[in-house]
C-alpha positions in Angstrom: 104.1 34.1 -149.9 107.5 35.4 -149.1 107.3 38.5 -147.0 108.5 41.7 -148.7 111.0 43.5 -146.4 110.8 47.3 -145.9 114.2 47.7 -147.6 113.2 45.7 -150.6 110.1 47.8 -151.0 112.3 50.8 -151.9 113.6 49.1 -155.0 111.3 48.8 -158.0 113.1 45.8 -159.4 112.8 43.9 -156.2 109.1 44.8 -155.9 108.4 43.6 -159.5 110.3 40.4 -158.8 108.4 39.9 -155.6 105.1 40.0 -157.5 106.1 37.5 -160.1 107.7 35.2 -157.5 104.6 35.4 -155.4 102.3 34.6 -158.3 104.5 31.6 -159.3 104.4 30.2 -155.8 100.7 30.8 -155.4 100.0 28.3 -158.2 101.1 25.4 -156.1 99.9 26.7 -152.7 96.2 26.1 -152.1 96.4 28.2 -148.9 97.7 31.3 -150.7 95.2 34.1 -151.1 97.0 35.0 -154.3 95.9 31.7 -155.9 92.3 32.9 -156.2 92.2 36.4 -157.8 89.1 38.2 -158.9 88.7 38.4 -162.7 87.1 41.6 -164.1 85.6 41.6 -167.6 83.1 43.7 -169.5 79.9 42.0 -170.7 78.1 42.5 -174.0 76.1 45.5 -172.6 79.3 47.2 -171.4 78.6 46.4 -167.7 81.5 45.2 -165.5 81.5 41.6 -164.3 83.7 40.1 -161.7 84.2 36.6 -160.4 86.9 34.5 -158.7 89.2 32.2 -160.7 91.9 29.9 -159.7 95.4 30.7 -160.9 96.8 27.6 -162.7 100.1 28.6 -164.2 102.5 31.6 -164.4 105.1 32.5 -167.0 107.0 35.3 -165.3 109.4 35.8 -168.1 106.6 36.1 -170.7 104.4 38.2 -168.4 101.5 35.7 -168.7 99.1 34.0 -166.3 96.6 31.2 -166.9 93.4 29.9 -165.4 90.8 27.3 -166.6 87.2 27.6 -167.4 84.2 25.9 -169.0 84.1 27.2 -172.6 80.4 27.7 -172.2 80.8 30.1 -169.2 79.6 33.7 -169.7 83.1 35.1 -169.0 84.2 33.4 -172.2 81.6 35.2 -174.2 82.6 38.5 -172.5 86.3 37.9 -173.4 85.4 37.0 -177.0 83.6 40.3 -177.2 86.3 42.3 -175.5 89.6 40.5 -174.8 90.7 43.1 -172.2 90.6 41.9 -168.6 92.1 42.5 -165.1 92.9 40.2 -162.3 92.9 41.6 -158.7 94.9 39.7 -156.1 94.7 40.5 -152.4 96.6 39.2 -149.4 95.0 40.5 -146.2 97.9 39.3 -144.0 100.6 41.0 -146.0 98.2 43.9 -146.8 99.0 43.8 -150.5 97.0 44.2 -153.6 98.2 43.4 -157.1 96.2 44.2 -160.2 97.3 42.6 -163.5 95.7 44.0 -166.7 96.1 43.0 -170.3 94.6 41.0 -173.1 93.3 37.5 -173.0 93.6 34.5 -175.4 91.1 31.6 -175.1 92.7 28.3 -175.7 90.4 25.3 -176.4 91.1 22.3 -178.6 94.8 23.3 -179.1 98.0 21.7 -177.8 98.1 24.0 -174.7 94.6 23.1 -173.7 95.3 19.4 -174.3 98.4 19.5 -172.1 96.5 21.2 -169.3 93.6 18.7 -169.6 96.0 15.8 -169.4 97.5 17.2 -166.2 94.1 17.6 -164.5 93.1 15.1 -161.9 89.8 13.1 -162.4 88.3 15.2 -159.5 89.1 18.4 -161.4 87.9 17.0 -164.7 84.5 16.3 -163.1 83.8 20.1 -163.1 83.6 20.1 -166.9 81.1 17.2 -167.1 77.9 19.3 -166.4 75.2 19.0 -169.0 74.1 22.6 -168.7 76.3 25.6 -169.2 77.5 27.5 -166.1 74.9 30.0 -164.9 71.9 28.0 -166.2 68.9 28.1 -163.9 68.1 24.8 -162.1 65.0 23.7 -160.2 67.0 22.4 -157.2 70.5 23.1 -155.9 73.3 20.9 -157.2 76.4 20.7 -159.2 74.7 19.8 -162.5 76.9 16.8 -163.0 75.0 13.6 -164.0 75.6 10.6 -161.8 76.8 8.7 -164.8 79.1 11.4 -165.9 82.0 9.0 -166.4 85.7 9.6 -166.4 88.5 9.9 -168.9 87.8 12.4 -171.7 84.2 13.3 -170.8 84.1 17.1 -170.6 87.2 17.7 -172.6 85.3 19.5 -175.3 84.1 22.0 -172.6 87.5 22.7 -171.1 89.4 25.9 -171.9 92.6 27.6 -170.8 92.5 31.4 -170.5 95.8 33.2 -170.9 96.2 36.8 -169.8 99.1 38.5 -171.5 99.9 41.1 -168.8 100.4 44.7 -170.0 100.5 46.4 -166.6 101.0 45.4 -163.0 99.7 47.8 -160.3 101.2 47.0 -156.9 99.8 48.5 -153.6 101.2 47.8 -150.1 99.1 49.1 -147.2 102.1 49.5 -145.0 101.6 50.8 -141.4 104.6 53.1 -141.9 103.1 54.6 -145.1 101.4 53.0 -148.0 103.4 52.4 -151.2 102.3 51.9 -154.8 104.0 51.3 -158.1 103.1 50.5 -161.7 105.0 48.2 -163.9 105.1 47.4 -167.6 107.6 45.2 -169.3 109.7 48.2 -170.2 109.1 50.7 -167.3 108.4 51.0 -163.6 107.2 54.1 -161.7 106.2 54.9 -158.1 102.6 56.2 -157.8 100.8 58.0 -155.1 98.9 55.3 -153.1 
């Protein structure tokens, strides 16, 4: 991630641009802590649920971010019940936290999901070849993928792209000279008390 300079952190436009540039770069940087945010959803009982996902694509102009999942995963059922979600990103070296909140759209079986599937390596496609849905109890530890799982399109019917249409971005910088915080929407930006 490109370091935010003290002078840049006094300008809301530069801060907003830093967030979206950082997200876009994180997609291709496996070492970036911003590549693996924590997704927060609400389950069918109204209880909060959180898990790590892998950021797969960013549309900064459209204020959208994307990740992949198995369509049978509990988080998909949570999002079908309540499409609101938040992603929390944290960079311990830069001492930054970004929270993106908005509404999700589940894409499976459409052109967007087909394009994402086509771009996946065979190694990544393997994750969608499990016989049992994610979270199913097993008698022994393992990945649940049969030895004869095959390649090609096996698992395609279980693959989904989740799109978060971002409504708000909350930016926090734990700066040694004084913490800074701001909130952004597409139309407005404001400084907040950290």
